[in-house]
N, C-alpha and C positions, 0 to 999 in steps of 0.2 A: 679382644683382650681377655675376656672371660674364658675363652677356649684355651688360650695360652696358659692362664693360671691353673686351670684344671689339669692340663697336661703336666705341668711342673709338680703338682701335688701327687698325681699318679706316679710320676718318676721317683719322687722321694719315698713313697710308700713301697714301691717295687724294690729300691735299694735296701731299705730297712729289712724287708722280708728276706732278701737274698743273704744279708749278713747274718741274720738270725739262723737261717737254715744251715749256713756254712759252719757257724760256731757249734751248732748242735751236732753236726757230722764229726767235727774234730773231737768234741768231748766224748763221743762214743768210742773213739779210738783208745781212750784211757779210762776204762770203766772203774778202776780202783783208786783213782787219785783222791777222791773225796769219800770213799767207802771203807771205813776202818775194819768193819767185820770181814771184808774180803781178805784184807792183809793178815788180820789176826788168825783167821782160819787157815790161811795158807802157810803162815810161819809156824803155827802151833803144830801143824802136821810134820814140820821139820824140826820140832823141839827147839825153836828159837825164842829168845826173850822179846817182850814188847818193844824194848829200846831198839833191838836189832830190827824188829819189824818196821818201826817208823823210820829208822835210819835207811832202810832199803828204799823208802819212798823218795828220798832226796834226789838221787840222780834222775829218777823218773819225773819228778816235779820240775827240775831244771830243764829237762828236755821238753817238757810240756810248755813251760814259760817261753822257752826259746821258739818252739814251734808256733805258739800263739802270737808272739811278737812278729814273727815273719808273716804269719797269716794276717795279722792286723794291718801290717804294712801293705801286704798285697791287696787286702780288702779295701783299705783307704785309697790306694792307687786306682784300683778297679772302679771304686765308687766315684772318685773324682773324674776319672776318664769318662765313665758313663754319663755323669752329670754334665761334664763339659760337652759331650756329644749331644746330649738331650737339649741343653741350652742352645747349642749351635743350630740344632734342628728346629727348635721353637723360634729362634731369632730369624732363621731363614724363612720359615713358614710365615711368620708375622710380616717380614719384609715383603715376601711375595704377595701376601694378602693386601698389604698397604699399597704396593705397586699396582696390583690388579684394580683396587678401588680407584686409585689415581688415574690409571689408564682408562677405566670405564667412565669416570667423571669427565676426563678430557675428551674422550670419544663422544660422550653424550652432548657436551657443550659444542664440540666441533660439528656434530651432526645437526644440532639445533640451529647453529649459526648457518650451516649450509642450507638447511631446510628453509629458514627464514629468508636467506638470500635468494634461494630458488623460487620461493613463493613470491617474493617481491619482484623478481625478474619475470615470473609468469604473469603476475598481475599487470606489470608494466607492458609486457609484450601483448597481453590480451587487450589492454586499453589502446595500445598503438594499433593493434589489428582492427579494433572496432572503429577507431578514427580513420584508419586507412580504408577499411571497407566502406565507410560512409562517405569518404571523400573520393575514392576511386570509382565506386559504383554510383555514378552521378545519375540523378533523376533529370531527365531531359526537359528542356523548355518546351512548352506546348506548341505543337504545330497542327496543321490541318489533318495530318495523318493520325494523330492521337485522338482527334475528335470526329472521326468518321462515323456516320450513322447516328449522330446525336439527335435525340427526339425531344429531350426536355432537360431542365436544370433544377436541381435542388440547391438552393442558395442560402448559405449562412448569412447572418446579419451583422452582429458585432465583430468588427475586424475585417469584414468583407464588403459590406455596403456602407457602414458608418463606424465611427469610433466615438469616444466620449466628447469629441469636439465637433462632430457633425458628419455630413455625408462625405465619403471618400472619393478621390478622383476616379472618374470613369463610371461610377455607379449609375448616375442619372442617364448617361449616354447608353449604357448597356440595357437599362430598363426600357428606354425608348426603342432601341434596336429590336428587342424581342417582340414588341408590339407592331413595329413597322415591317417585320419580316412577313413573307407571304408563303405559307400561312403563319400567323403569329406563333412564336415558340412557347410551348407549355413550360410553366415554371411554378415552383413553390418556394416561398420564403420560409426556410426551415430553421427556426430559432430554438435554442435550448432554454429560453427564458421561462421561469416558473412563476413570475409575478404578473403575467398577462397572457391572455389568449389572443385570438385573431382581432377582437375588438380593440384591445389595448395596443396591439402592434400597429394596426391601421391608424389609430390616433397618434401614435408616436411618429409615424412616417408622414403624417400630415401637418406636422408642426416644425418650425425652424428650431434648431439647425439640422433637423433630420428629414427635411422634406424630400420626398421622392414621389412624383406624380406624372401623369400623362398630360400632354397638351398645355404647356405653360402659358400659351397665349390666351387662355380662358381665365376669367376671374375666379371661377370655382371649378378648377380642373378635377378630373376623376382621381379618387384615392385608390390605393392598392386594393383590389377586390378581396373581400374576406375569405373567399373560397381558395385563394392563392396563398394562404398563410396557415402554418401549423407550428405549434410551440410545445415546449416541454410541459407547461401547465396542462395543455390539452391531452398530451400523451399520458401524464400521470392520472388525469381524470378518467381517461378511457380504461386504464389499468384497473382502477378501483371499481368502475362500473361493471367490468367483466369479472372481477375476482371477489369483491366484498359480498358477504352474505347479508340477508335482511337483519335489521337490528344491530348492525355492526357499529363499532365505536372507533371514531377517528380523532386522534390528537394532531392538529394541523399547525405546523410552524411555517408561516407564509409571509410574503411581503405584499405591499400595496403599490400599484402603479397608477399615477394620476397625470393626466394630460388635459389641461384646461378644466372643463366641467366634467370630464369623464374619469371614472375610477374603475379599475379592474383589479382582480385578484384571483387566486386559485379557487376559492370557494364559489365565486361568481361563475368562473369557467365550469366548475363541476356541475352546477345546476343548469347551466345552458346546455352542456353536453348531454345531461340526463334527458332533456326534452326531445332531442333528436333520436335518441335510442329508446324513447318511450319507457324510461326507467325513473320517472319522477317519484312514483310511489315508493320505489326501492330506496332512493336517496332520502326521502322524507322519513323513512323508518330508521335512518342512521342517527346516532348521537354524535354530532360533529362539534368538536370543541377546539377553540384556539386558547382556551384557558382551563386549567385544572388546579384545584387546590391540592395540597399534599395528601390530604385524606382521600380525595377522589383518585389521585394517581396511585396510591397504595391499593385502593379497592380495585381499580382497573387491572393493576398488575396481578393481584391475587386471583381475580376472575379469569385473566388471560391464561393462567396455567391449566385450567380445566375446560375452558370454552373451546369449541371447534376451531380449526385453523381458519384464517381469513375472517375472523370476527373482530379482532382488535388490530388497529393500525396506527403507526406513527408516520405522518406524511410531511416531508420536508420539501417545500416549494418556494424557497426564498432565493433570489438571485445573488444575494450577498447578506446584507443586514436584514433583520426581520422587522415587520411592522404590522400590527393588527388594526382593523377598522374600528374607529371610535363611534361610528354612527349606530346608536342603539336600535332605532326604529328599523333601519334597513337590515341590520343583522338579524333581528327577530323576525322580520317579514320574510326572510329567506329560509327560515326553518329554525333548527335548534342551535345554530351558531349564535354564540352570545359573547359579550364582553365581560369584563370582570364583574362578578356578582356583588362585590363589596362597594365599589365607588363609581361604576359606570364608565371608567376610563378604558382605553385600549388594554387588552390582555397583556400586550408587550409592545415596546417601541424600539427595542434593540436586544441583542443577545444577552442572556445572563445565565449564571450557573444553575439556577433552579429549573429553568426550561430544559436544559440539557439533562439534568439529573432525572427529571420526570420521564423524559424520552427514554433514557437508559433503563430506568425501572421497567417500563412497559416492554421494550424490546428484549430485555434479559429474561422476561417471564412468558414469552410466547407471542408477543405482538409482531406483526409483519412491518418491516421498515421499507418505505417507498421514498425514493429521491428522484427528482426530475432531471438532474444533469450531473456530469462528471467534472465540470469546469472547476479547477482548483483556485482560479483567481480571475479577476476582471481587470484587463490592462487599463492603466490610467497614467498619463504623463503629466507632470506638473506644468502649469502654464504661468505661474507667478514669476515675475522678474527675479533673476538670480537663481532660479531652480529649473530652468529649461533643461529637458532631457532626463530629469530625475524620475526614476520609476517608482510611482506611488501606487502600486497595484493594490487592489482590494480583494480580500479573501472571498472566494466564490463558494457555491453550494458544495462542491466536491471537498472542500476543506472541512466543513461541518459534517458531511457524510462520513468522512474518514474518522472523525473524532468519535461519532456514535458507533461506527463499525468496530473500532479498536476497543472501545469501552465495553462492548457487549460480546466480544469474541471469547470463546467459541460457541457460547450459548445461542447466538443468533444465526449460526450457519444454516443456510437453506431458506432463510426468511428475509433476505436482503435483496432489494430490486432497484435498479436504476433504469428509468424509462427514457433517458435522453440519448442523444447521438453517442455511440461508443459504449453505452451501458449494456448490462446483461439482458435487459428487456427492451433495448432501444430498437433492435431490428424489427420487432413486431409492432411497437406502438409509435415509433417515429418514422422509420424508413418505409415500411410497407404501407402505412397510411398515406405518406407523402406521395408514393408512386401511384396509389389509387387516384389521388388528386390529379396527377399528371395524365393518367389515362382518361379521366373525366374531361380533360382539356384537349384530348385528341392523340395522345401518345399511343402507338399501336402495340409495341412490344411489351412484354411483361415487366422487365426491368432493365434489360441490357442497353436500351436507348437512353437511360438516365445517367446523368453525370452530376456528382456532388462538387460544389465549389465552396471552399472554406479556408480558414487561416490557422486552424488548430489541429495538430497531428493526432492527439489522443481523444478527440471528440469527432470532428468533421471527417477527417481522413480515416480514422479507425472505424467509424460508423459505416462509411462507404465500403471499406475492406471487408468488414463483417457481413455486410449485405451482399457483397459480390458485384459491385458496380465500379465504374471508373471515378477518379477523383482528381481535382485540381487544387494544389496548394498555392495560395496567394501570399506574397511577402508583405502584404499591407497590414498584417495583424500580429498575432502572438508568435508564430513560428516561421522559420525559414530553413534553408539547407543546413545551416550551422547547428540546428537542433537535432539533426538525424542521429547523431552519436548518442543522444539521450533516449531515443526511441528506436532502437535497432530493428524492431519487428514491424514498424509502421512506415509505409512508403506510399506517396501519391503516384498517380499515373504520370503527371508532369507538373511543372511549376511555371507561374507567371508573376509579374510584378503587381498587377491589380486587375480588377474585373473588366475594366474597359478594354483591355487587350483582347479579350475573347471575341468581341464584336469585330475587331479588325481581322482576326484569323478566320472567322466563319463567314463574314460578309462576302458577297460576290461582287460588290462594288470595288472600284479602284481604291487602294489604300488612302490616297490623298483626298479623294472625294468623301470617303467615310469619315476620315479624321476631321475634315471641315464640318461635317454634319454633327459629329459627336461634340465638337467644341461649340457648336451653336446652341446646344442644350444648356442653358444657364439657369440658375436657380431663380425662383420667383422674386426674391428680394432684390436680386441684381437687375431685374427688369422693371423695378418700381412697383411690384405687386406684393408688398409685405403681407404676411398672414397674421391676422389678429388673434387675440386670445379666444374669441368666441366664434371663429370661423366654423361653419358646419362641415361635416365630413360626408360627402355624398356617397351613396351606395345604391346598387340596383335593387336591394331588398332590405328588409329590416335587420337591425343589428342582431337580434336574437336568432333569427333563422340563419343568417350568414355564419355566425360564429359556431353554430351547431353543425354546419355541413362537414362532411367527411372528405 
């Protein structure tokens, strides 16, 4: 509209200028109308009187007035015509401008609508394609063909061998089958647990309802050998023993595992692992804390900025909730680990904001963050009447790992390590270590003869895929084929209902004979041999030596 107003002003100025110019031109045609001297001079030369001179002007003045009236009429007509034309032009221009804006607006709205509709359609088609891809590209049920040349098994525990209610169907039978095979089948129980090492795992599998043992006809049957167990706590300890420098500082967020009279935790695992690697003096030089005051956390954070890499660590090794050991004497006897300096109570008994805040301070200022597992939750189904089937999952270590990762991004880039199955350091500290254990038991090949058995796509199956070995997904735990659409890049080699089916596929006995044998393996309590709270856990060597074996 401002442009239209300017154009009207310029048009009026132009018309006024044109009128003034025309009037000037007309007046020049009558130079003597208002000039007396010219007439007097002219008439004097003709000996005329002044009256006669002025009288001679009258016809000329009339003619001038008539001409000016005609000129004024013509000028007004021309001005009106020009003004009408200019107004018409301006109105037309404004109308075109408004129409252009309207057309552009409508076009933009239309294009935006079409783009949104197109995007919606593309997302819908993409989602359908993912679902179709994951439903049409079926992962087969395991057969003998998929398991040719198998030399050993890496076996997950939670969701594969047991769940929160006890041992799963087929687990005891498969365990017995591995030992009764000729020769016995090499295996490693490969757990992402950060709250216990092989000692704690053996203790758990020796107590009801998680009992899994050989020769149930004996009063004191053999427990699972410690050399056949590797856990996330052991992998995280190995990472630190390989990476941390002398006089390093460790802020440890851990959990405690207790089974009867036995207590296990990451800090205990760390010291046991240090003995086998002959790095006790290195660990004794470390300042290991489960408890930091705010002033200490600030000091560690400030020092982490200037200290060399791998000098300050935040270590998360809790399977879900955190809990520190309240045993002062045991804590101090194991080195610099201490409980609260104020009251002698545990440094923590559950997660709280201050713990996370201190961890974030350290990691944001140069500390290396180490977590033992990617598991975001621990499955748990309600057993109370009226709540059967309700999923009461418990947040796992991956949940708290993600919290610290997101709070410290991007400052922490390049200093975040996960040593569990599927983690960015899991291939080295979980999978390769486990395969060496299989080789110690007689597996000949480097790794191609190993098969991972598990229930979780983003830990068990991803870990196997990253390592380049075959994997079996069991429907007995977290994931099944229905979850493939949520993990489009992760696929197992084949799928089974439970671990007991493996023995039926691989055994050379007749299926009915093997099934009868597997069914004959009943739990000790079902045979009148309940396990007491203080039952000993038999082992071929000392707890310390066995837990430290690689």
